[in-house]
C-alpha positions in Angstrom: 0.0 -0.1 0.0 1.5 3.4 -1.1 2.4 5.7 1.7 0.5 8.9 2.0 2.2 12.2 0.9 3.7 14.6 3.4 0.9 16.4 5.1 -1.8 14.0 3.6 -3.8 11.8 6.0 -3.0 8.2 5.9 -5.7 5.5 5.6 -6.1 4.9 9.4 -6.6 8.7 10.1 -9.2 9.0 7.2 -11.0 6.0 8.8 -10.7 7.4 12.4 -12.2 10.7 11.2 -15.0 8.9 9.4 -15.8 7.0 12.7 -16.1 10.4 14.6 -18.4 11.8 11.9 -20.6 8.7 12.1 -20.8 8.9 15.9 -22.3 12.3 15.2 -25.0 10.7 13.1 -25.8 7.5 14.8 -25.1 5.1 17.8 -21.8 3.2 17.7 -23.6 -0.1 17.7 -25.0 0.7 14.3 -21.9 1.8 12.5 -20.6 -0.7 9.9 -17.5 -1.2 8.0 -19.4 -0.1 4.8 -20.2 3.1 6.5 -16.6 3.9 7.3 -15.3 2.9 3.9 -18.1 4.9 2.0 -17.4 8.1 4.2 -13.6 7.8 4.1 -13.4 7.1 0.3 -11.5 3.9 1.0 -12.4 0.2 0.1 -12.8 -2.8 2.3 -9.5 -4.1 1.6 -8.0 -0.9 3.0 -10.1 -1.3 6.0 -9.1 -4.9 6.6 -5.4 -4.0 5.9 -5.5 -1.9 9.2 -8.3 -3.2 11.2 -10.0 -6.6 11.9 -13.5 -4.8 12.9 -15.1 -1.7 14.0 -13.9 -2.0 17.6 -10.3 -2.2 16.6 -10.8 1.0 14.7 -12.6 2.6 17.7 -9.6 1.7 19.9 -7.2 3.4 17.6 -9.4 6.4 17.2 -10.0 6.8 20.9 -6.2 6.1 21.7 -5.3 9.2 19.6 -7.3 11.2 22.1 -6.0 9.5 25.3 -2.5 10.1 23.8 -3.0 13.9 23.5 -1.1 15.7 26.3 -3.3 18.6 26.0 -6.5 16.5 26.8 -4.7 14.8 29.7 -3.8 18.2 31.0 -7.4 19.3 30.8 -8.7 16.3 32.8 -5.9 16.6 35.3 -6.6 20.5 35.8 -10.1 19.9 37.0 -8.8 18.8 40.4 -5.9 21.4 40.7 -6.3 23.9 43.6 -3.0 25.7 43.8 -3.7 28.5 41.0 -6.5 30.7 42.2 -9.9 31.3 40.8 -8.6 33.7 38.2 -6.1 31.3 36.8 -8.7 28.6 36.8 -11.1 30.8 34.9 -8.5 32.0 32.3 -7.4 28.4 31.7 -11.1 27.2 31.1 -11.8 30.1 28.8 -8.7 29.4 26.9 -9.8 25.8 26.6 -13.1 26.9 24.8 -11.1 29.0 22.6 -8.9 26.5 21.3 -10.3 24.7 18.2 -8.0 21.6 18.7 -9.3 21.2 22.3 -13.0 21.9 21.3 -12.7 19.0 18.9 -11.1 16.8 21.3 -13.8 17.5 24.0 -16.5 17.0 21.4 -15.1 13.5 20.7 -15.0 12.8 24.5 -18.6 13.8 24.5 -19.4 11.4 21.7 -17.9 8.5 23.8 -19.7 9.3 26.8 -22.9 10.4 25.2 -25.9 8.6 23.9 -24.2 7.5 20.7 -21.3 5.9 22.6 -21.5 2.5 24.1 -21.1 1.1 27.6 -17.6 -0.4 26.7 -16.4 2.9 25.3 -17.9 4.9 28.3 -16.0 2.5 30.6 -12.7 2.9 28.8 -13.2 6.8 29.2 -13.9 6.4 32.8 -10.9 4.3 33.4 -8.7 6.8 31.6 -10.1 9.5 33.6 -9.4 7.6 36.8 -5.7 6.8 35.8 -5.0 10.4 35.0 -6.4 11.7 38.4 -4.6 8.9 40.4 -1.3 9.8 38.5 -1.7 13.5 39.2 -2.5 12.7 42.9 0.4 10.2 43.1 -1.7 7.5 44.2 -1.4 3.8 43.6 -4.9 2.2 43.0 -3.8 -0.8 45.0 -3.5 1.3 48.2 -7.0 2.9 48.0 -9.5 1.5 50.8 -13.1 0.7 50.0 -14.3 4.3 50.8 -11.8 5.9 48.4 -12.8 3.4 45.7 -16.5 4.5 46.1 -15.5 8.1 45.9 -13.5 7.5 42.8 -16.5 5.7 41.2 -18.9 8.5 42.2 -16.5 11.3 40.8 -15.6 9.5 37.7 -19.1 8.7 36.8 -20.0 12.4 37.4 -17.2 13.5 35.1 -18.6 11.2 32.4 -22.0 12.7 32.7 -20.5 16.3 32.4 -18.4 15.1 29.2 -21.5 13.6 27.7 -23.1 17.2 27.7 -19.9 19.0 27.0 -21.1 21.0 24.1 -23.9 22.4 26.3 -21.9 22.8 29.5 -18.7 24.2 28.3 -19.9 27.4 26.9 -18.0 30.7 27.7 -20.9 32.0 29.8 -21.2 28.8 31.8 -17.4 28.7 32.3 -17.5 32.3 33.7 -20.3 31.5 36.0 -18.6 28.2 37.2 -15.3 30.2 37.8 -17.0 32.3 40.4 -19.0 29.4 42.1 -17.9 27.1 44.9 -18.5 24.1 42.8 -14.9 23.7 41.2 -13.5 24.0 44.5 -15.8 21.3 46.0 -15.2 18.9 43.2 -11.3 19.6 43.6 -11.5 19.0 47.2 -13.5 15.7 46.7 -10.9 14.3 44.4 -7.9 15.7 46.3 -9.1 13.9 49.4 -7.9 10.6 47.9 -4.4 11.8 48.9 -5.3 10.9 52.4 -4.6 7.4 53.5 -7.5 7.3 56.0 -11.0 6.2 55.0 -12.9 9.4 54.1 -16.3 7.6 54.9 -15.2 7.0 58.5 -13.0 10.1 59.0 -10.1 8.0 59.8 -11.6 7.0 63.0 -12.0 3.3 64.4 -15.5 2.0 63.6 -17.7 1.7 66.6 -18.5 -1.8 68.0 
C-alpha cells in the first residue's frame, strides 16, 4: 500500500475521522464497515489491511485522544487547587477558545454520550481515573473501600458532564462556574484521595 504524501492523511486517520463523523449521526452499535469505507473514500481491503473490525478502529481512534497531552492536562486540571480562581477561569476560557481542544472534548462527549457504548464509556472512565490517580501520586492498590467508592462516584459524574460537554462548556457557563464554589468542592473531593484514611469514617476506628 502506497504511503501518503507529506501532510496528507493516511488510511487509518481517514477511517478514524469517518468514525467520529458517524458517531455524530448514529449510535456506535449501528456503525458498519461499509459506513466507514463509504465516508472515508476507501475500500474494504484498505479497512481490513489496518483493522479487523469496528472495535479495533474505535480503539485506535480513542487512543489518539488519550495520547493527546493537552487532553490529559485538561482532565488533570479539574482537580488542581493551587492556582486561584482567576487562573482557573483563564485556563477554562482558553480551553473553549482552542479549536483543537474543542474538537477533542467534542469527541470525548461522543464517547460518553448517547451515541457511544457502555464499553467505550467504561474505557473513558478508566482513563479519567488513571489520570487523576497519577496526578495525585496514588497507587490504586492502596485505596481503601471508601476511596474506591468516591472515585467511582466522581468519575461517573465526570462522564455525565463530558456527555453534555457541548452544552456545558460554553463561555458564559465557564464564567459562572469560575465564580462559584463548585470547582473548589469537586477539587477537594478528588484531592481527598491523597489521604490514607477512610474518608467515609473520617479515619476513626469503627464503633463496635
